[in-house]
C-alpha positions in Angstrom: 0.0 0.0 0.0 2.9 2.4 0.8 4.8 4.4 -1.8 8.4 5.8 -1.9 7.1 9.1 -3.4 7.6 12.1 -1.1 4.6 13.0 1.0 2.8 16.3 0.4 3.5 19.1 3.0 0.1 18.7 4.6 0.7 15.0 5.4 4.1 15.7 6.8 2.6 18.4 9.1 0.1 15.8 10.4 2.8 13.2 11.1 5.5 15.5 12.6 3.1 17.5 14.6 2.1 14.4 16.5 5.4 12.6 16.7 4.1 9.9 14.4 6.8 10.1 11.7 8.1 6.5 11.1 5.1 4.9 12.8 2.3 2.9 11.2 0.5 6.1 10.4 3.3 6.9 8.0 2.6 3.6 6.1 -1.1 4.4 5.9 -0.8 8.0 4.9 1.8 7.1 2.2 -0.5 4.5 0.8 -3.5 6.8 0.8 -1.7 9.6 -1.1 -0.3 7.1 -3.5 -3.9 5.9 -4.3 -4.9 9.6 -4.7 -2.1 10.1 -7.3 -3.1 6.9 -9.2 -6.7 7.9 -9.2 -6.0 11.5 -10.3 -7.7 12.9 -7.2 -6.9 15.8 -4.9 -7.8 16.3 -1.2 -10.1 19.3 -2.1 -12.2 17.1 -4.4 -12.7 14.2 -2.0 -16.0 13.1 -0.6 -17.3 10.2 1.3 -18.0 8.0 -1.7 -14.4 8.4 -3.0 -12.9 7.4 0.4 -15.1 4.3 0.4 -13.6 3.4 -3.0 -10.2 3.5 -1.4 -11.3 1.3 1.5 -12.8 -1.1 -1.0 -9.6 -1.2 -3.2 -8.0 -4.6 -3.8 -4.7 -3.6 -2.0 -6.6 -2.4 1.1 -8.9 -5.4 1.1 -5.9 -7.8 0.8 -4.9 -6.9 4.4 -6.0 -9.0 7.3 -9.3 -8.0 8.9 -7.6 -6.8 12.0 -5.2 -4.7 10.0 -8.0 -3.3 7.9 -9.8 -2.1 11.0 -6.7 -0.5 12.4 -5.9 1.2 9.1 -9.5 2.4 8.8 -9.2 4.1 12.3 -5.9 5.7 11.4 -7.3 7.0 8.1 -10.3 8.5 9.9 -8.0 10.3 12.4 -6.0 11.7 9.5 -9.2 12.8 7.7 -10.5 14.4 10.9 -7.3 16.4 11.1 -7.6 17.5 7.5 -11.2 18.5 8.1 -10.3 20.5 11.1 -7.6 22.3 9.1 -10.1 23.0 6.3 -8.3 20.8 3.8 -11.4 18.7 3.1 -14.8 19.9 1.8 -16.8 17.1 3.5 -17.0 15.9 7.1 -15.4 12.4 7.3 -17.6 11.7 10.3 -20.1 10.3 7.8 -17.8 7.3 7.3 -18.4 6.1 10.8 -21.2 3.9 11.8 -21.7 6.2 14.9 -20.5 9.7 14.1 -18.4 11.4 16.8 -19.8 14.8 15.9 -23.5 15.4 16.1 -25.6 18.1 14.4 -26.6 21.1 16.6 -30.2 19.8 16.7 -29.0 16.5 18.3 -26.7 18.3 20.7 -29.7 20.4 21.8 -31.8 17.3 22.4 -29.0 15.6 24.5 -28.6 18.8 26.5 -32.3 18.6 27.4 -32.0 14.9 28.3 -29.1 15.6 30.6 -31.3 17.7 32.9 -33.5 14.8 33.9 -31.6 11.6 33.3 -28.6 9.9 34.8 -25.3 9.9 33.1 -25.5 6.3 31.9 -28.9 6.9 30.4 -27.6 10.0 28.5 -24.8 7.9 27.1 -27.4 5.5 25.7 -29.4 8.3 24.1 -26.2 9.7 22.6 -25.2 6.3 21.2 -28.6 5.8 19.6 -28.7 9.3 18.1 -25.2 8.9 16.7 -26.0 5.6 15.1 -29.2 7.0 13.6 -27.4 10.1 12.1 -24.6 7.8 10.8 -27.2 5.8 8.9 -28.8 9.0 7.6 -25.4 10.3 6.4 -24.3 7.1 4.7 -27.6 7.0 2.7 -27.7 10.8 2.1 -31.1 10.9 3.7 -32.7 14.0 5.3 -34.8 14.0 8.5 -37.8 15.8 7.0 -38.0 13.2 4.2 -38.3 10.2 6.4 -41.3 7.9 5.9 -42.3 4.4 7.0 -40.7 2.7 4.1 -37.4 4.4 4.6 -37.4 3.7 8.3 -38.1 0.0 7.6 -34.8 -0.1 5.8 -33.0 1.0 8.9 -34.7 -1.7 10.9 -33.4 -4.2 8.5 -30.0 -2.7 8.6 -29.9 -3.0 12.4 -30.9 -6.6 12.2 -28.2 -7.4 9.6 -25.5 -5.9 11.9 -26.1 -8.8 14.3 -26.8 -6.5 17.3 -28.2 -8.1 20.5 -32.0 -7.6 20.8 -31.5 -5.6 24.0 -29.1 -3.3 22.1 -31.5 -2.8 19.2 -34.4 -2.1 21.6 -32.4 0.6 23.3 -31.5 2.1 20.0 -35.1 2.2 18.6 -36.5 3.6 21.9 -33.9 6.3 22.0 -34.4 7.4 18.4 -38.2 7.4 18.9 -37.8 9.7 21.9 -35.5 11.9 19.8 -38.1 12.1 16.9 -40.9 12.9 19.4 -38.8 15.7 20.7 -38.3 17.1 17.2 -42.1 16.8 16.5 -43.0 18.6 19.7 -40.7 21.5 18.6 -42.3 21.7 15.2 -39.1 20.5 13.4 -40.7 17.6 11.6 -44.3 16.8 10.6 -44.3 13.0 10.6 -45.6 10.9 13.4 -42.6 9.1 15.2 -44.9 6.4 16.5 -45.8 5.5 13.0 -42.2 5.4 11.8 -41.2 3.2 14.8 -44.1 1.1 15.8 -44.5 -1.1 18.9 -44.4 -4.2 16.8 -41.0 -3.1 15.4 -39.4 -3.5 18.9 -37.5 -6.8 19.2 -38.6 -9.3 21.7 -36.1 -9.7 24.5 -34.9 -13.2 25.5 -36.0 -14.3 29.0 -32.9 -15.7 30.6 -32.9 -17.8 33.7 -30.7 -16.6 36.6 -27.2 -18.1 36.7 -26.4 -18.8 40.4 -23.3 -20.7 41.2 -23.6 -24.4 41.9 -23.8 -25.0 45.7 -20.5 -26.9 45.9 -18.7 -24.3 43.7 -20.2 -21.5 45.8 -18.9 -23.0 49.0 -15.4 -23.5 47.6 -15.4 -20.0 46.1 -16.4 -18.4 49.4 -13.6 -20.4 51.2 -11.0 -19.2 48.7 -12.1 -15.5 48.9 -12.1 -15.7 52.8 -8.5 -17.1 52.8 -7.2 -14.4 50.4 -5.2 -11.5 51.7 -6.6 -9.1 49.0 -9.1 -6.5 49.9 -10.7 -6.9 46.5 -11.3 -10.6 47.2 -12.8 -9.8 50.6 -15.0 -7.3 48.9 -16.2 -10.0 46.5 -17.0 -12.1 49.5 -19.0 -9.2 51.0 -20.8 -8.9 47.7 -21.8 -12.6 47.8 -23.1 -12.3 51.4 -25.1 -9.1 50.9 -26.2 -9.2 47.3 -24.6 -5.9 46.4 -24.2 -4.7 42.8 -20.6 -4.1 41.7 -21.2 -0.3 41.6 -22.6 -0.3 45.1 -19.6 -2.3 46.4 -17.2 0.2 44.8 -19.1 3.2 46.3 -19.4 1.8 49.9 -18.2 4.5 52.3 -15.5 3.8 54.8 -18.0 3.2 57.7 -21.1 1.6 56.1 -22.2 -0.1 59.3 -25.4 0.9 61.1 -26.4 -0.6 64.5 -30.0 -0.5 65.9 -30.6 0.1 69.7 -31.1 -3.7 70.2 -27.6 -4.4 68.8 -28.6 -5.6 65.3 -25.9 -4.7 62.6 -26.9 -3.5 59.1 -24.9 -2.5 56.0 -25.9 0.9 54.6 -25.9 0.5 50.8 -25.3 3.8 49.0 -27.3 5.2 46.0 -27.0 2.6 43.3 -28.6 1.7 39.9 -32.1 2.8 41.0 -31.1 5.8 43.1 -32.2 4.4 46.3 -30.5 3.6 49.6 -31.2 0.5 51.7 -30.1 -1.4 54.8 -29.0 -5.0 54.5 -29.0 -7.1 57.7 -25.6 -8.7 58.6 -24.8 -11.9 60.4 -21.9 -12.0 62.8 -19.5 -13.4 60.3 -20.3 -10.7 57.7 -20.1 -8.0 60.3 -16.5 -9.1 61.2 -15.7 -9.1 57.4 -16.6 -5.4 57.2 -14.5 -4.7 60.3 -11.6 -6.5 58.7 -11.9 -4.4 55.5 -12.0 -1.2 57.6 -8.7 -2.2 59.3 -6.9 -2.3 56.0 -5.2 0.7 54.4 -5.5 4.3 55.2 -8.1 4.9 58.0 -8.9 8.3 56.5 -9.8 7.1 53.1 -13.2 7.8 51.5 -14.3 4.3 50.5 -14.3 1.0 52.2 -12.3 -0.6 49.4 -9.8 1.7 47.7 -6.6 1.4 45.6 -3.2 1.7 47.5 -3.2 5.4 46.6 -6.7 5.9 47.9 -8.4 6.2 44.5 -11.7 4.6 43.4 -11.4 0.9 42.5 -12.1 -0.4 39.0 -14.6 -3.0 37.9 -12.1 -4.7 35.7 -9.9 -5.5 38.7 -12.8 -7.2 40.6 -13.7 -9.3 37.5 -10.1 -10.3 37.0 -9.6 -11.5 40.6 -13.0 -13.3 40.6 -11.9 -15.3 37.5 -8.7 -16.2 39.2 -10.5 -17.3 42.3 -12.9 -19.5 40.2 -10.1 -21.2 38.3 -10.6 -25.0 38.5 -14.1 -24.9 39.9 -17.0 -26.7 38.3 -18.8 -23.6 37.0 -20.6 -23.4 33.6 -20.6 -20.2 31.5 -18.5 -17.1 32.2 -18.1 -16.0 35.8 -19.0 -12.3 36.5 -19.5 -10.4 39.6 -23.2 -10.2 39.0 -23.5 -13.9 39.4 -22.6 -13.4 43.0 -25.8 -11.4 43.4 -27.8 -14.1 41.6 -26.4 -16.7 44.0 -27.3 -14.5 47.0 -30.9 -14.2 45.8 -31.4 -17.8 44.8 -30.0 -19.1 48.0 -32.4 -17.0 50.1 -35.3 -18.2 47.9 -34.3 -21.8 48.4 -34.3 -21.1 52.2 -37.9 -20.0 52.0 -37.6 -16.2 52.1 -40.6 -14.3 50.7 -40.4 -12.3 47.5 -41.4 -9.1 49.3 -38.4 -9.3 51.7 -36.1 -10.3 48.9 -37.2 -7.3 46.9 -36.2 -5.0 49.8 -32.8 -6.7 50.2 -32.0 -6.4 46.5 -33.1 -2.8 46.3 -35.8 -3.3 43.7 -38.7 -0.9 43.3 -41.1 -3.3 41.6 -41.6 -6.9 42.5 -41.6 -7.8 38.8 -37.9 -7.0 38.8 -37.4 -9.5 41.6 -39.4 -12.2 39.7 -37.4 -11.6 36.6 -34.0 -11.2 38.4 -34.2 -14.1 40.9 -36.3 -16.8 39.4 -37.8 -19.5 41.6 -35.1 -22.1 42.2 -35.5 -25.7 41.1 -35.4 -26.9 44.7 -38.4 -24.7 45.6 -40.3 -25.8 42.4 -39.8 -29.4 43.3 -40.8 -29.1 46.9 -44.0 -27.2 46.1 -44.8 -29.5 43.2 -44.6 -32.6 45.5 -46.7 -30.8 48.1 -49.4 -29.9 45.6 -49.5 -33.6 44.3 -49.9 -34.8 47.9 -52.8 -32.4 48.4 -54.5 -33.5 45.2 -54.1 -37.1 46.1 -55.6 -36.5 49.5 -58.5 -34.5 48.1 -59.5 -36.9 45.3 -58.5 -40.2 46.8 -61.1 -43.0 46.2 -61.7 -45.1 49.3 -60.5 -48.7 48.5 -63.2 -51.4 48.6 -63.4 -53.3 51.9 -61.7 -56.7 51.8 -64.1 -59.6 52.3 -63.8 -61.4 55.6 -62.0 -64.8 55.3 -64.5 -67.7 54.6 -65.0 -69.9 57.7 -67.1 -73.0 56.7 -67.6 -74.2 60.3 -69.0 -70.9 61.3 -71.2 -70.8 58.3 -72.7 -74.2 59.2 -73.3 -73.1 62.8 -75.0 -69.9 61.6 -77.2 -72.1 59.2 -78.3 -74.2 62.2 -79.3 -71.1 64.2 -81.2 -69.6 61.3 -83.1 -72.9 60.7 -84.1 -73.2 64.3 -85.1 -69.5 64.7 -87.0 -69.2 61.4 -88.6 -72.6 60.7 -89.0 -74.4 64.0 -92.4 -72.8 64.7 -94.0 -74.1 61.5 -92.7 -77.7 61.2 -90.6 -78.5 64.2 -90.2 -82.2 63.4 -88.8 -81.6 59.9 -86.6 -78.8 61.3 -85.0 -81.1 63.9 -84.1 -83.6 61.2 -82.5 -80.9 59.0 -80.5 -79.6 62.0 -79.2 -83.1 62.9 -78.0 -83.6 59.3 -76.2 -80.1 59.3 -74.5 -80.9 62.6 -73.3 -84.3 61.3 -72.0 -82.5 58.2 -70.2 -79.9 60.4 -68.6 -82.7 62.5 -67.4 -84.5 59.4 -66.0 -81.3 58.0 -64.2 -80.5 61.2 -62.5 -83.9 61.3 -61.5 -83.5 57.6 -59.9 -80.1 58.3 -58.0 -81.5 61.3 -56.7 -84.4 59.2 -55.6 -82.0 56.4 -53.8 -79.6 58.6 -52.2 -82.2 60.8 -52.8 -80.2 63.9 -55.8 -80.2 66.3 -57.9 -77.2 65.5 -59.5 -75.7 68.5 -63.0 -77.0 68.8 -65.5 -74.3 68.2 -68.4 -74.5 70.6 -71.7 -75.3 68.9 -73.9 -72.4 69.7 -77.0 -73.9 68.0 -79.8 -74.9 70.1 -81.1 -78.5 70.7 
């Protein structure tokens, strides 16, 4: 890609002014100006379409994908510098998927958003608006000319980029709020809710919580407790209290609160939902907080701080957690948020109510708790078995009574009594003859049973009369 021809003065000023002479920027700038010479182009006549032709040239496309990305970024930095020095007639920001520079109208919208939203939310709005304006610039589209058909092509473009459904949802919602703001100020005449309809919003996947397996959880807690690192002890505190990683980093030096009856609580600072809460502590976790307080400078601002007293970084907590989980039987990637899942799931398995769990986790709506800490399999199985037992008890059919064992000797004795009681008054002579024959039959049967069994059966008294 590079050429041995001397660079133009403007390119040399860019390289020497930033100490990049002899670096990889030199290779890229030489190749770009060589392509301009071969194509008979000049910087003043460049536009976005001509630069895209350079990026699609065979010599550029022959590079490895990683090198292509790096060279593209270096080229955009060079073109940005040329634009700032008025060497280009077009803004190279249109070559980015998310422009760095927004139009004054978008900047005004973001300034209004910053007055009522948190910093992270403002970043999401800015990202969505940049992506939207980048799509407009690439297709040379104008905001007032947007219609449903044109917007549908952007929905297809977002889908083709392979973005996660949650990312696409945030992007569409942010742009719709932006378009509504423009309509309220009379800047556009179309209906934003017609351009981006509710059915255009992607359906979000409903993931199950990912608590750590019980055995891996016990081993991990033992490893963290045996560590000498304040970061590892902080991860253990996060596991035992259900803190978010941001709340753990923002814990003040003395977060303990004690009630008049001696119960210890952890005061959790303002977190994701801008609410404070008190989390009850057991004796072991209370000692853990005291141990963290005894480490480092006693005049520091945060409970866990860097050696210089600065704010900790999330990446350090994640790195030490991965090291502590090395060799454990844990599926999927291990993140600090899985400690919060494990805390919630273990309490649910122990029988805690969702209302109390909602307070412990700092949720404002119980739907968040249901979505965040799903009912654990142990609880599902226990309640399922209990329900089956109740159904069986309610709809159980009484088994038929087993017939009494047949006793022929007793039957013959009963037959004698019935004959004497029912027939003796009518024909007593005939009845006495029948009774004698039944008694002889009973005596013969009794001898036969005794001979078959080989043991003397207890003689049953003859309760018949006469």
